[in-house]
N, C-alpha and C positions, 0 to 999 in steps of 0.2 A: 680415372681416378686414383688419387693417389693415397696409400693408406696413410693414416696418422698413429702417431708413437707418442705417449704419455712418459714425462719424464719419472713420474713418481709411480711407482709399483710394489707391491708388497713383495716381501720374499718367498711367502709361500705361494702367491698368485705367479710369481717369476718362475719358479720351481715346477709348479704346473702346468705353465706356458712352454717351459723347457723342455720338458716329458711328452708335451704331446706334439711338438715339431719335431723331435727326435723321432717318436714313432712311426709319426707321417712320412720321414724321409725313410727311415730304413725298413718299414715293416710292407708286406703285402707283395704287391704288384703297381705299388706307385711310379709315376714316372719320374725318373730323376730331374733335379732342376739344374739348368744352365748357372756355369760358374757367374755368379753376379760379378760385376766390374766395381771398382771401388765407390766410383763416384755415380753409381746406377741405384735407382730407385724402382722397386717392382710395379708396375701397372698393374691393375685389377683387370682380367680379361672378360669383356662382355660377350657371351655367346648369344646369339638371335634366336628365338622362339622358331626354332625349325624341326620338321619333323625326322630330318635324316640324323642318324646316331653318327656315321662317318663324318658328315661335315661337323654336328657338333663336337667331334674329336679334331679336326682340323683346327677347330676356332682355339680348342683347348690347350693344342703344343704350339700354337703361334708363339715365336719370340721365345721358345725354350728350347725345342727340339725339331727336327727333320727327319721326314720319314725316307726310307732309301726306296728305289725301283726301278724296275727296267721293263723296256717292252720285248714283245715276244712277236718279230716279225714273221712273215710266213716263211716256211708253210703252217696254213691251220691243222695241218695233219699232226703236226708236233707243239700244239701252242704254249707248252712250262719249258722248250728247250732253251732260252736264255737266263730263265730264273734256276732253271737248274743247273746250269752253268757258272752262275753266282756262287751257287751253294757250294759248288766244286773246287773254288778257288778261295773263296772265304771261308765255309764251314757255316754261313748263314745265309737263311732266306729273304729275299727282300720284303717288306712290308706292302710294298705295292705291286702288283702285278698287271700287266696292261696287254691287251690283247687287239685285233683288228679285222674290220667286216671284209674287207680288200676288194678286190676287182677280178681277180682273174679267175677262170671257170673252175681248177682245181680247188683253190681256197675259196669260193662261194661254196662249192660243193660240201665244204668240211667246216662251214661256219657253224654246225653244230658240234662239233669237237671243240670248237674254240669257247663255246656257250659253256657247253658242261667243264672245261676246266675254268673258265670264270666263276661257276657253281661252286667249284669244288676249292679254291682259291679263298672265295668268301667265306665258305664253314672253316677254312683252316684261319681266319681272322684277319686275312690279308684285304686292301683295299683294292677294288676292281676298279680300272682302266680301259675304257673302251674308246677306240677311233676309228676312223672309216675313210679311206681310199676311195672314195665314190668314183664310178664312170661318169662321164659328161650326159647329161638326159638328152641333150641333141643328137647324140652319136649312138654308140651300142653297148649293151653288156651283155658277157663279159669284157674286158679291155686290157689293156697295156698300161704301162708306166711309159708311156709316150705320147706323143703331138695327138696320137688318136684317140687317147683313153684319158687318163688322169691329168696330164701335161696339156691337154689340148686348149682351144680357147672357143670363146661364144663372141659373137658380132654383140654390138649395141642392141639391135633390133630382139636377138635372141635371148640377150639377158632381160629386156622389157616384158617377153613371152614368158620366161621363166617364172618372173614374179606377178603374172598375171592367170588369174584364175581360170581356168578351164581351156586354157589354151594348149595345144598339141605338148609343147614343151613341159608346161605345168604338170599335164596329167603322167607324162613318161616320168618325170622327177617323182609325181606321187607314188607311182608305181614301183621305184627306187625305193623310196622311203618305207613303204610298206612291206618290202622283203627285210628290213634289218628291223622293223616294228614286231615282226612276227617274234624273233628272237629275243628283242628286249622285255615284250611282254612275259615271256617263260623266265626271265630273270624276275620280272614283277611278282609273279605267281608263287617263286620262291622266296621272296621277300629280298633279293637280293638287290642292294643299292649299288648302282652303276655312276663312276665318273665319267660323266659323257663326252666327248670331246671332240664334237664334228666340225667340219670346215678347218681345220687347224693351220695356224700361220696364216692368217686372213690376210694378212699384208703382203703375203708371198705369191708374185704374180707369174710364178709357172704353174700354178695349179689353176685348173677353170673356174674354180669357184673363187679366187682371190685375186688379191691386186685393185680391187676396184674403191675406191675410198669414198666416203661419202655417204648423205642419206638413203640412197637407192642403190646404194653398191653392195659389196660384200655384206656389211652387217645386216642391210635388210633381207638376204638369204638366210641368212643365220637366224632373226627374227621370224622369218617366216616357219623356218623348220622347228623351232621352238614351238611355235603356235600350234601348230598341225601334230606334232609329237605328243604336245601335252594337253591340248583343248581338243583336237578331232579325235586322237589315238589313247588317250587318258594313259600316257605313260608317266607316274606321278613318281618313278624310284629313280629319275634321272637326275644327277646335280651335277649342273651346266659348267662346264668350262670354256671360257672363252680365251683363246690364243692367239700371239701374234710372235715374230720372230724378232731377232735382236739387230735388225739393219739400222744404218744410220739415222735413218728417220723417225726411230723409235718413239722420240718423245710426242711428235706429232700423232704419229701412227696410234698411238696407245686413246686419241682423242676421235681421229676419224675413222677409226674401224672398231671402236667400241660402240657394241648394240645397246649398252644402257643396263644400267645394272637391275632392273626388271628381267632381264634374259639370262643372266649367268651366276654363278654362286662362286666361282676361283676363277681369277686372273691368273694365265700361266705364261711366262716367257720360254720360248726357244732358244738357246745359246749355242751360235753358232759362228759366228762372227771373227773369232780369233782374239779378238781383245777380253775375254774370258767372265769375269763375275764383276763388273766395276759397280762402282758405288752410285753412278750414274743411271745404269740399267735399274737398279735395285729401286732407288728412289723414285723411276718413273712409272715402276710398275705399281708401289706402295700408293703412290697419289692416285693412279689409275683406279687401284682398288677399293679407296676409300673405307678401308676397315674391313673389307672382305679378305678370306684367306688368298696369297699368291702361291706361285708354286714353280719349279721348273720344269716346263712341260716337256721338253726333251734336252738332250745334249749328247755330245761326243764325249767331249774333255769333262770329267767329273770335278766338281766343287772339292776343296780340301775342307778338312775339319774347322780350320782356322777361318777360312772364307767364310762358313756356314755361321761359325760364332761370330764374326762379324756383321753377318747379313743374315739375324736369327729367326727372320719372318717366311722364309722359303718354307714352305710346310713341307714339300717333297719334292726329290729331284727323280726323273725319269730318263735313265740313261737308255742311248737308243743301240739295244741289240748289240750286233757287233763292233758296233764303233767303240762300244764299254771298253773290251779288250784289245782293240788297235790303237785309240788314244790315250791309253792309261796304262801302265804297267800292272803284273797283277798284284805286287807288293802294294802300289797305291789304291788300287780297287778294296783290297785287305783292310788296309789301315784306315780307311774312311767308315767301311763297314763297323770296324772294331769303336770308331772313335764315341764319345760319351754323348756326344750331343746329337748321334745319330738314331733312330729307330729302327731296328730289324724285326721280320714276323714273329720271332720269339718275345718280343715286348710289347706285342699288339694286344689290345684288351680282349678280343672279340666281339662278334655282334649277336 
């Protein structure tokens, strides 16, 4: 809805209005506005009726600011290593902290440390993002990041069994899910909202869960996971992220891998193909999201502040651990974290 402006207004009313605007912009912990373009009119933000404080916040900043974020990859023994690295370079902590349940024996054994850090970060006011490189339920856990583990394959028959309740593979899949639900329940008990990003890069055929388009493909597994975790396990503290990668087939992938709006709250794009933050990618995600928040789910090369100004509805970016510092200079990282349209932990409202 466009705001309406009336041509006639009394001097006194105008003065009061001016004072109110100045107070709103300069006082307290209000979020600074993105500089308006000369021909741009501000659109009213419609925030849906959701119980999630974090999701309401993302709706509120969409089109104005973008949250900084970084993933903390293995080992889970040091679940804030890359968050702390950002601080050492920029003097600022990211607004989003990310962890992973992972798949190797030592990291599975240290999942509790990762969850404890998630609680710690949430108390500080950060958004908590958790993902899961799961082992293949047709094989063994723990596993590796190889053809016998995360990057393994399922036959078509095995895939059908995975989606069929009560089969051996389906039962093993539930057991794997149950393991992580124990930790997500801990977060629910502590009132921690989780941006939950399972089966990421659904159009990525390298992972056992990905690369299967269509109604009975990867999106069906995502739907199955959602229903099991929410309806069976009662995990109502999860903000669901649907995530795809920026392959050349992105425009069609945004349809063929979309589980449907009832199954996710945020649409995220992983940006790795080398062409960067193109308008075509941005518009594809906006169209797929249909008004829901969009985000940069993973990246190596960071966007610039000017790119985020041109594409202001990216609500957060999450750079990938060590790639943040190999694909960007320290000066580039610092410049982004110092930009007026990027919000770091010190500007977060707290939960």
